[in-house]
C-alpha positions in Angstrom: 179.3 -110.1 -27.4 177.7 -111.8 -24.3 177.6 -108.5 -22.5 173.8 -108.1 -22.8 173.3 -111.7 -21.5 175.8 -110.9 -18.7 173.7 -107.9 -17.7 170.5 -109.9 -17.7 172.1 -112.5 -15.5 173.3 -109.9 -13.1 169.9 -108.3 -13.0 168.3 -111.6 -12.0 171.0 -112.2 -9.4 170.3 -108.8 -8.0 166.6 -109.7 -7.8 167.4 -113.0 -5.9 169.6 -111.3 -3.3 167.5 -108.2 -3.0 170.6 -105.9 -3.4 169.9 -102.2 -3.8 171.0 -100.5 -7.1 173.8 -98.7 -5.4 175.5 -101.7 -3.9 174.9 -103.6 -7.1 176.8 -100.9 -9.1 179.6 -100.8 -6.6 180.0 -104.6 -6.8 180.1 -104.6 -10.6 182.6 -101.7 -10.6 184.9 -103.5 -8.1 184.5 -106.7 -10.1 185.6 -105.0 -13.3 188.5 -103.3 -11.5 189.7 -106.7 -10.3 189.4 -108.3 -13.7 190.9 -105.5 -15.8 
């Protein structure tokens, strides 16, 4: 599974954009809801 790599990439993206943890989680949740 590439899920771990996916999470690492998301974490680095979060660092670049300076997003807070809460908004980060909200974006991921909405992203999964859209894709599933």
